[in-house]
Residue frames relative to the residue before (quaternion, step in Angstrom):
aa qw qx qy qz dx dy dz
M 1.0000 0.0000 0.0000 0.0000 0.00 0.00 0.00
T 0.3345 -0.7639 0.5208 0.1825 3.53 -0.73 1.06
A 0.4847 -0.6583 0.4946 0.2950 3.53 -1.08 0.75
P 0.5373 -0.6279 0.4449 0.3452 3.60 -1.02 0.71
T 0.4839 -0.6642 0.4896 0.2916 3.50 -1.04 0.80
T 0.1944 -0.7720 0.5954 0.1085 3.53 -1.08 0.71
R 0.4846 -0.6531 0.4995 0.2983 3.50 -1.17 0.60
E 0.4747 -0.6722 0.4885 0.2902 3.54 -0.98 0.82
P 0.4790 -0.6902 0.4534 0.2977 3.64 -0.70 1.03
G 0.6402 0.5388 -0.3327 0.4349 3.58 1.00 -0.78
R 0.6553 0.5067 -0.3114 0.4656 3.54 1.01 -0.82
M 0.6471 0.5142 -0.3201 0.4630 3.57 0.95 -0.88
A 0.6477 0.5119 -0.3170 0.4668 3.58 0.97 -0.85
S 0.6274 0.5407 -0.3323 0.4513 3.56 1.07 -0.77
I 0.6612 0.5000 -0.3061 0.4681 3.56 0.97 -0.86
E 0.6438 0.5096 -0.3245 0.4696 3.58 0.96 -0.80
A 0.6436 0.5156 -0.3205 0.4660 3.58 0.99 -0.83
M 0.6218 0.5500 -0.3364 0.4446 3.56 1.02 -0.82
G 0.6950 0.4717 -0.2816 0.4639 3.57 0.88 -0.92
F 0.7054 0.4763 -0.2810 0.4435 3.58 0.81 -0.97
T 0.6428 0.5057 -0.3440 0.4612 3.62 0.99 -0.66
G 0.6096 0.5341 -0.3504 0.4694 3.60 1.10 -0.60
I 0.6579 0.4973 -0.3024 0.4780 3.57 1.01 -0.81
V 0.6412 0.5222 -0.3263 0.4579 3.59 0.95 -0.86
F 0.6405 0.5144 -0.3237 0.4694 3.58 0.92 -0.88
A 0.6702 0.5172 -0.3046 0.4365 3.58 0.87 -0.96
V 0.6987 0.4793 -0.2818 0.4503 3.57 0.78 -1.04
L 0.6828 0.4834 -0.2989 0.4592 3.59 0.85 -0.91
T 0.6610 0.5024 -0.3177 0.4579 3.60 0.97 -0.80
L 0.6276 0.5223 -0.3345 0.4705 3.60 1.01 -0.75
I 0.6431 0.5075 -0.3177 0.4774 3.58 1.00 -0.81
G 0.6703 0.5139 -0.3011 0.4427 3.58 0.90 -0.93
V 0.6649 0.4931 -0.3062 0.4701 3.58 0.92 -0.88
E 0.6421 0.5180 -0.3279 0.4603 3.58 0.97 -0.80
M 0.6475 0.5095 -0.3221 0.4663 3.60 1.00 -0.72
L 0.6395 0.5261 -0.3266 0.4556 3.59 1.07 -0.68
R 0.5977 0.5942 -0.3649 0.3956 3.59 1.10 -0.59
G 0.6239 0.5563 -0.3424 0.4290 3.58 1.23 -0.31
M 0.4871 0.6720 -0.4323 0.3526 3.60 1.27 -0.03
P 0.6263 -0.5154 0.4102 0.4169 3.61 -1.21 0.36
G 0.4592 -0.7144 0.4659 0.2482 3.56 -1.00 0.85
W 0.7578 -0.3797 0.2800 0.4508 3.52 -1.37 -0.07
S 0.7376 0.4476 -0.2296 0.4504 3.58 0.99 -0.84
A 0.4400 0.7066 -0.4626 0.3051 3.63 1.22 -0.02
D 0.3773 -0.7351 0.5125 0.2338 3.57 -0.88 0.90
H 0.7376 -0.4423 0.2856 0.4228 3.55 -1.34 0.27
A 0.6661 0.5165 -0.3105 0.4395 3.58 0.91 -0.89
A 0.6580 0.5096 -0.3119 0.4583 3.58 0.96 -0.84
V 0.6518 0.5043 -0.3141 0.4714 3.58 0.99 -0.82
E 0.6405 0.5243 -0.3218 0.4597 3.57 0.98 -0.86
Q 0.6599 0.5033 -0.3066 0.4662 3.57 0.95 -0.86
W 0.6366 0.5359 -0.3305 0.4453 3.59 1.02 -0.79
F 0.7253 0.4238 -0.2469 0.4830 3.59 0.90 -0.88
A 0.5440 0.6024 -0.4066 0.4193 3.58 1.23 -0.18
Q 0.6409 0.5066 -0.3201 0.4798 3.58 1.22 -0.40
S 0.4540 -0.7231 0.4547 0.2535 3.56 -0.64 1.15
G 0.6007 0.5832 -0.3559 0.4153 3.59 1.09 -0.65
N 0.6603 0.4974 -0.3054 0.4727 3.57 1.04 -0.75
R 0.6344 0.5115 -0.3319 0.4751 3.57 1.04 -0.72
T 0.6435 0.5149 -0.3137 0.4715 3.56 1.02 -0.81
R 0.5977 0.5760 -0.3549 0.4303 3.57 1.06 -0.73
L 0.7029 0.4627 -0.2754 0.4648 3.58 0.82 -0.97
T 0.6237 0.5218 -0.3379 0.4738 3.57 1.04 -0.69
S 0.6451 0.5234 -0.3098 0.4625 3.56 1.03 -0.82
V 0.6108 0.5497 -0.3521 0.4482 3.59 1.05 -0.74
V 0.6307 0.5308 -0.3352 0.4562 3.58 0.97 -0.82
L 0.6756 0.4890 -0.2951 0.4662 3.58 0.87 -0.93
I 0.6345 0.5333 -0.3217 0.4578 3.57 0.99 -0.84
M 0.7108 0.4616 -0.2683 0.4580 3.57 0.88 -0.94
V 0.5656 0.5606 -0.3942 0.4588 3.59 1.17 -0.42
V 0.6705 0.4760 -0.2937 0.4875 3.58 0.91 -0.92
A 0.6348 0.5302 -0.3277 0.4567 3.59 0.99 -0.82
S 0.6557 0.5144 -0.3089 0.4582 3.58 0.98 -0.80
I 0.6218 0.5185 -0.3360 0.4812 3.57 1.05 -0.73
A 0.6410 0.5172 -0.3192 0.4687 3.58 1.00 -0.83
L 0.6478 0.5132 -0.3217 0.4621 3.60 0.99 -0.81
L 0.6447 0.5151 -0.3198 0.4656 3.57 0.97 -0.83
W 0.6510 0.4996 -0.3099 0.4802 3.58 1.00 -0.81
F 0.6128 0.5511 -0.3353 0.4564 3.58 1.06 -0.76
I 0.6483 0.5126 -0.3125 0.4683 3.57 0.95 -0.88
G 0.6812 0.5034 -0.2919 0.4442 3.57 0.89 -0.95
T 0.6890 0.4687 -0.2875 0.4721 3.58 0.88 -0.91
L 0.6240 0.5320 -0.3462 0.4558 3.59 1.06 -0.65
R 0.6587 0.4928 -0.3108 0.4761 3.58 0.95 -0.82
R 0.6143 0.5249 -0.3513 0.4729 3.58 1.08 -0.64
R 0.6298 0.5425 -0.3294 0.4478 3.57 1.02 -0.79
L 0.6963 0.4704 -0.2792 0.4647 3.58 0.89 -0.90
G 0.1403 -0.8535 0.4919 0.0993 3.56 1.14 -0.70
Q 0.8435 -0.1565 0.1337 0.4962 3.53 -1.02 -0.89
R 0.5968 0.6037 -0.3656 0.3817 3.59 1.20 -0.35
E 0.5647 0.6436 -0.3906 0.3382 3.58 1.13 -0.49
D 0.4541 -0.6502 0.5427 0.2766 3.54 -1.17 0.74
Q 0.4834 -0.7076 0.4272 0.2884 3.60 -0.68 1.04
L 0.6339 0.5367 -0.3403 0.4409 3.60 0.99 -0.75
F 0.7192 0.4329 -0.2529 0.4810 3.58 0.72 -1.08
A 0.6325 0.5376 -0.3371 0.4442 3.59 1.05 -0.73
T 0.6489 0.5083 -0.3124 0.4722 3.58 1.03 -0.79
V 0.6544 0.4976 -0.3084 0.4787 3.58 0.96 -0.86
F 0.6309 0.5424 -0.3229 0.4510 3.58 1.01 -0.84
L 0.6923 0.4655 -0.2743 0.4784 3.57 0.86 -0.98
G 0.6827 0.4988 -0.2981 0.4430 3.60 0.85 -0.95
S 0.6782 0.4753 -0.3001 0.4733 3.59 0.89 -0.88
G 0.6211 0.5447 -0.3454 0.4453 3.59 1.08 -0.65
V 0.6597 0.4936 -0.3027 0.4791 3.57 0.97 -0.86
I 0.6435 0.5051 -0.3219 0.4766 3.60 0.96 -0.82
L 0.6401 0.5406 -0.3202 0.4422 3.56 0.98 -0.85
I 0.6348 0.5191 -0.3256 0.4707 3.56 0.98 -0.82
G 0.6486 0.5180 -0.3143 0.4606 3.59 0.96 -0.85
L 0.6598 0.5085 -0.3067 0.4604 3.59 0.97 -0.83
L 0.6590 0.5122 -0.3143 0.4524 3.57 0.91 -0.89
L 0.6866 0.4755 -0.2885 0.4682 3.58 0.90 -0.90
T 0.6497 0.5115 -0.3211 0.4617 3.59 1.01 -0.77
S 0.6526 0.5222 -0.3213 0.4452 3.59 0.98 -0.81
V 0.6959 0.4468 -0.2967 0.4775 3.61 0.84 -0.86
A 0.5913 0.5461 -0.3710 0.4631 3.59 1.13 -0.55
A 0.6385 0.5215 -0.3248 0.4635 3.58 1.00 -0.81
F 0.6508 0.5121 -0.3164 0.4627 3.58 0.97 -0.81
A 0.7230 0.4646 -0.2442 0.4491 3.58 1.05 -0.79
V 0.4551 0.7093 -0.4459 0.3017 3.61 1.20 -0.29
P 0.6807 0.4786 -0.3265 0.4482 3.67 0.76 -0.85
A 0.6032 0.5547 -0.3674 0.4399 3.60 1.08 -0.62
T 0.6529 0.4955 -0.3081 0.4831 3.58 1.01 -0.78
I 0.6370 0.5220 -0.3237 0.4659 3.58 1.00 -0.81
A 0.6507 0.5154 -0.3132 0.4614 3.57 0.97 -0.88
Q 0.6680 0.5052 -0.2978 0.4581 3.56 1.01 -0.80
Q 0.7601 0.3953 -0.2000 0.4754 3.57 0.91 -0.95
L 0.7777 0.2690 -0.1479 0.5485 3.61 1.07 -0.69
S 0.6637 -0.4477 0.3468 0.4886 3.57 0.10 -1.28
P 0.6175 -0.5406 0.4069 0.4010 3.62 -1.19 0.40
A 0.6068 0.5569 -0.3591 0.4391 3.59 1.09 -0.64
A 0.6532 0.4943 -0.3110 0.4820 3.59 0.99 -0.81
A 0.6185 0.5367 -0.3369 0.4646 3.57 1.09 -0.70
A 0.6509 0.5120 -0.3112 0.4661 3.57 1.00 -0.82
D 0.6168 0.5391 -0.3459 0.4574 3.60 1.10 -0.63
A 0.7260 0.4341 -0.2342 0.4792 3.57 0.98 -0.89
Y 0.5126 0.7140 -0.3942 0.2685 3.57 1.18 -0.53
P 0.6636 0.5149 -0.3547 0.4107 3.68 0.72 -0.84
A 0.6878 0.4747 -0.2935 0.4642 3.60 0.91 -0.86
S 0.7057 0.4563 -0.2818 0.4630 3.60 0.80 -0.95
H 0.6453 0.5077 -0.3165 0.4750 3.58 1.01 -0.78
G 0.6486 0.5209 -0.3152 0.4568 3.56 0.98 -0.83
L 0.6460 0.5124 -0.3188 0.4674 3.57 0.98 -0.84
G 0.6631 0.5139 -0.3051 0.4507 3.55 0.90 -0.92
M 0.6750 0.4975 -0.2965 0.4571 3.58 0.95 -0.87
V 0.6290 0.5232 -0.3396 0.4640 3.59 0.99 -0.75
L 0.6734 0.5032 -0.2984 0.4521 3.57 0.92 -0.88
I 0.7766 0.3989 -0.2016 0.4441 3.57 0.78 -1.03
T 0.7628 0.3635 -0.2096 0.4921 3.62 1.13 -0.49
I 0.7558 0.3492 -0.2069 0.5138 3.61 1.16 -0.39
I 0.7711 0.3566 -0.2049 0.4861 3.59 0.69 -1.04
A 0.6833 0.5113 -0.2994 0.4266 3.59 0.76 -1.01
P 0.6402 0.5231 -0.3605 0.4320 3.67 0.89 -0.69
R 0.6518 0.5083 -0.3290 0.4567 3.61 1.02 -0.71
I 0.6496 0.4831 -0.3145 0.4957 3.57 1.02 -0.76
S 0.6028 0.5475 -0.3487 0.4640 3.58 1.09 -0.69
A 0.6276 0.5436 -0.3305 0.4488 3.57 1.04 -0.81
V 0.6495 0.4990 -0.3116 0.4818 3.58 0.97 -0.86
F 0.6278 0.5504 -0.3172 0.4499 3.57 1.02 -0.87
M 0.7157 0.4449 -0.2544 0.4744 3.57 0.84 -0.99
L 0.6425 0.5242 -0.3259 0.4542 3.58 1.01 -0.76
S 0.6533 0.5074 -0.3188 0.4628 3.58 0.97 -0.82
L 0.6494 0.4915 -0.3236 0.4817 3.60 1.02 -0.73
A 0.6201 0.5413 -0.3422 0.4532 3.58 1.02 -0.78
N 0.6787 0.4785 -0.2905 0.4754 3.58 0.97 -0.82
L 0.6147 0.5266 -0.3443 0.4757 3.58 1.08 -0.69
A 0.6605 0.5077 -0.3005 0.4645 3.57 0.97 -0.89
R 0.6431 0.5220 -0.3189 0.4607 3.56 1.05 -0.77
V 0.6884 0.4867 -0.2841 0.4566 3.57 0.89 -0.95
T 0.7724 0.3615 -0.1807 0.4900 3.58 0.90 -0.94
R 0.3104 -0.7643 0.4937 0.2751 3.57 1.31 -0.33
A 0.2519 0.7987 -0.5038 0.2116 3.54 1.07 0.79
F 0.7751 0.2068 -0.1070 0.5874 3.58 1.17 -0.60
P 0.5953 -0.5731 0.4101 0.3860 3.59 -1.18 0.41
R 0.6876 -0.5118 0.3329 0.3929 3.53 -1.26 0.45
W 0.6467 0.5362 -0.3379 0.4244 3.60 0.94 -0.82
L 0.6554 0.5027 -0.3144 0.4679 3.58 1.06 -0.70
T 0.6194 0.5267 -0.3321 0.4781 3.57 1.10 -0.66
L 0.6629 0.4940 -0.2994 0.4762 3.58 0.97 -0.86
L 0.6288 0.5296 -0.3305 0.4637 3.59 1.03 -0.78
S 0.6522 0.5128 -0.3103 0.4642 3.58 0.96 -0.86
T 0.6558 0.5108 -0.3081 0.4627 3.57 0.98 -0.85
A 0.6596 0.5088 -0.3066 0.4604 3.58 0.95 -0.89
A 0.6578 0.5012 -0.3089 0.4697 3.60 0.94 -0.87
A 0.6500 0.5227 -0.3132 0.4541 3.57 1.01 -0.82
L 0.6614 0.5007 -0.3088 0.4653 3.59 0.92 -0.87
F 0.6181 0.5349 -0.3401 0.4649 3.58 1.06 -0.73
M 0.6790 0.4857 -0.2902 0.4677 3.58 0.89 -0.94
L 0.6487 0.5447 -0.3158 0.4274 3.57 1.09 -0.70
I 0.7910 0.3331 -0.1591 0.4878 3.60 0.93 -0.88
A 0.5121 0.6603 -0.4261 0.3466 3.61 1.20 -0.32
V 0.1156 -0.7744 0.6205 0.0428 3.55 -0.95 0.96
T 0.3480 0.7206 -0.5218 0.2954 3.56 -0.28 1.27
T 0.2457 -0.7273 0.6125 0.1885 3.53 -1.29 0.40
E 0.4180 0.6856 -0.4735 0.3620 3.56 1.24 0.49
I 0.4655 -0.7276 0.4352 0.2542 3.55 -0.67 1.13
R 0.5381 0.6449 -0.4029 0.3636 3.59 1.18 -0.35
I 0.5134 0.6273 -0.4329 0.3944 3.61 1.19 -0.25
A 0.5948 0.5766 -0.3574 0.4313 3.57 1.22 -0.46
W 0.5303 0.6238 -0.4142 0.3976 3.61 1.25 -0.07
V 0.5744 0.6484 -0.3781 0.3266 3.58 1.10 -0.70
L 0.6820 0.5024 -0.3011 0.4380 3.59 0.79 -0.99
P 0.7093 0.4271 -0.3020 0.4725 3.67 0.71 -0.85
A 0.6051 0.5452 -0.3684 0.4482 3.60 1.07 -0.61
W 0.6392 0.5121 -0.3061 0.4853 3.56 1.04 -0.82
S 0.6550 0.5110 -0.3054 0.4654 3.58 0.94 -0.89
L 0.6206 0.5449 -0.3391 0.4505 3.59 1.06 -0.73
V 0.6463 0.5101 -0.3140 0.4727 3.58 0.97 -0.87
I 0.6559 0.5079 -0.3090 0.4651 3.59 0.91 -0.93
G 0.6824 0.5045 -0.2904 0.4421 3.57 0.87 -0.97
I 0.6579 0.5014 -0.3120 0.4674 3.57 0.93 -0.88
Y 0.6357 0.5259 -0.3338 0.4559 3.58 0.97 -0.82
I 0.6694 0.5066 -0.3072 0.4483 3.60 0.87 -0.93
V 0.6750 0.4964 -0.2989 0.4567 3.58 0.92 -0.93
T 0.7124 0.4595 -0.2678 0.4578 3.60 0.87 -0.91
Q 0.7576 0.3441 -0.1889 0.5216 3.59 1.15 -0.58
R 0.2966 0.8143 -0.4749 0.1530 3.60 1.23 0.23
K 0.6320 0.5365 -0.3534 0.4333 3.61 1.02 -0.65
H 0.6792 0.4657 -0.2870 0.4893 3.56 1.09 -0.70
L 0.6604 0.5118 -0.3090 0.4544 3.57 1.14 -0.59
A 0.5768 0.6038 -0.3804 0.3977 3.57 1.12 -0.57
P 0.4659 -0.6834 0.4800 0.2924 3.58 -0.89 0.87
E 0.4803 -0.6624 0.4938 0.2944 3.53 -1.13 0.69
């Protein structure tokens, strides 16, 4: 009589970490993007921007967004690592390399964009709100280009590569692979400067994370 197979505790912990880090990244990124939406818009005049940065609460908000996105980026990096561990020897080297590379580039873009948004807050703190208002158009413009134009395309590559890895390894169900492909294609072709497009990636990550956590017993290798 053969003994029943048991699941390796390390593997189960890895799967749980994979799901929870995806959820942490999603929640923190959604919070960070929502906080950025409170910034002065493209049409705000110099006086309005100066008045906004004169308030310490607004400067603290932007500084907090940077800290939030640093933690979110660490969670995303951990998510990538645990996911690759889950796939193991089954992963396709081409898609796995693209997945890892696009993920690292994406983290760099997210951190650079929030840093650009926070530059005027630092200037206002160290110099004056008027100096912050002078720098605001350039730093805000850079941040918006990164987060609404460049990052969505890299996000599309990130999601497409994972969708293909899932298809090849059958790590996820078909509906999740199709959802990832649809979200990626949307991010690839969408033309907008509305910051709400940054919601797509964390929303997708939230779905992936919840699925992994709720199905972890079935995902764990026998």
